[in-house]
C-alpha positions in Angstrom: -1.5 11.3 -21.4 1.6 13.3 -21.2 3.4 12.9 -17.9 1.1 10.2 -16.5 3.0 7.9 -14.1 2.0 4.4 -15.0 3.1 1.2 -13.3 3.6 -1.8 -15.6 3.6 -5.3 -14.0 4.3 -8.1 -16.5 6.4 -11.2 -16.1 7.2 -11.7 -19.8 10.2 -9.5 -20.6 9.4 -8.9 -24.2 5.7 -8.1 -23.5 6.8 -5.8 -20.7 9.2 -4.0 -23.1 6.4 -3.6 -25.7 4.0 -2.2 -23.1 6.5 0.2 -21.7 7.5 1.4 -25.2 3.9 1.9 -26.2 3.1 3.9 -23.1 6.3 5.9 -23.3 5.6 6.7 -27.0 2.1 8.0 -25.8 3.8 10.3 -23.4 3.6 8.3 -20.2 6.2 8.1 -17.5 6.5 4.3 -17.0 7.4 2.9 -13.6 8.8 -0.6 -13.9 8.2 -2.9 -15.6 8.1 -5.2 -12.6 7.9 -9.0 -13.1 6.4 -9.8 -9.7 4.1 -8.3 -7.0 7.0 -8.0 -4.6 9.2 -6.0 -7.1 6.2 -3.8 -8.0 5.6 -3.0 -4.4 9.3 -2.1 -4.0 9.3 0.1 -7.1 6.2 2.1 -6.1 7.1 2.7 -2.5 6.8 6.5 -2.1 5.8 7.0 -5.7 2.6 8.8 -6.7 1.0 6.8 -9.5 -1.7 7.8 -11.9 -2.5 4.2 -12.9 -1.2 0.7 -13.5 -1.3 -2.1 -16.0 -1.3 -5.5 -14.3 -0.7 -8.9 -15.8 -3.0 -11.3 -13.9 -0.6 -14.3 -13.9 3.0 -13.5 -12.9 4.8 -16.9 -13.1 2.0 -18.6 -11.3 1.5 -15.7 -8.8 -1.7 -13.6 -9.1 -1.5 -9.8 -9.1 -4.6 -9.4 -7.0 -2.8 -8.5 -3.8 -1.1 -5.6 -5.7 -4.5 -4.6 -7.1 -5.8 -4.4 -3.6 -2.9 -2.3 -2.5 -3.4 0.1 -5.4 -7.2 0.3 -4.7 -6.5 1.4 -1.1 -4.3 4.2 -2.6 -7.1 5.1 -5.1 -4.8 4.2 -8.0 -6.8 3.0 -11.0 -5.6 -0.1 -12.9 -6.4 -2.3 -15.8 -5.8 -6.1 -15.8 -4.1 -7.8 -18.7 -5.1 -11.4 -19.0 -5.1 -14.4 -21.3 -8.0 -15.8 -19.3 -11.5 -15.6 -20.8 -13.2 -16.6 -17.6 -14.0 -14.0 -14.9 -14.2 -16.8 -12.3 -10.4 -16.5 -11.6 -11.0 -12.9 -10.5 -11.9 -12.3 -6.8 -15.3 -10.8 -6.3 -14.1 -7.3 -5.8 -12.3 -7.3 -9.1 -14.9 -9.0 -11.3 -16.0 -5.6 -12.7 -12.5 -4.2 -13.0 -11.3 -3.1 -16.5 -9.4 -5.8 -18.3 -7.7 -6.2 -21.6 -7.2 -9.6 -23.4 -3.7 -10.6 -24.4 -2.2 -10.0 -26.8 -3.3 -6.4 -26.3 -3.5 -4.0 -29.2 -1.7 -0.6 -28.8 -4.9 1.3 -29.4 -6.8 -0.6 -26.7 -3.9 -0.1 -24.2 -3.7 3.6 -24.9 -7.5 4.0 -24.6 -7.6 2.2 -21.2 -4.6 4.2 -19.8 -6.0 7.5 -21.1 -9.0 7.0 -18.8 -6.6 7.2 -15.8 -5.7 10.7 -16.9 -9.4 11.7 -17.1 -9.7 11.0 -13.4 -7.1 13.7 -12.6 -9.2 16.5 -14.1 
């Protein structure tokens, strides 16, 4: 996972800090964290990403437009969600990888390590 550029989008400052620290400790180069879709788009403009960790609910805003943007760039992502129901997910993201909050470090690292496997 060393050197993977991973975008973190999370609106809770402390959770964002934890995610960033866990990914940095695992050798990733963290982009962000960004608390909104708009800020995430600004931070990734011109940046080559290897993957992204997206909180679904960002202060009432959904991260799905960002997921669509990443998908068009062939950037893999995993959703973080406190929702059990898949019905809040648009059809194209129903089968996307997701982790339930609070996420365990091991699960986060496993999910992100799959992004690196795509590079090889």
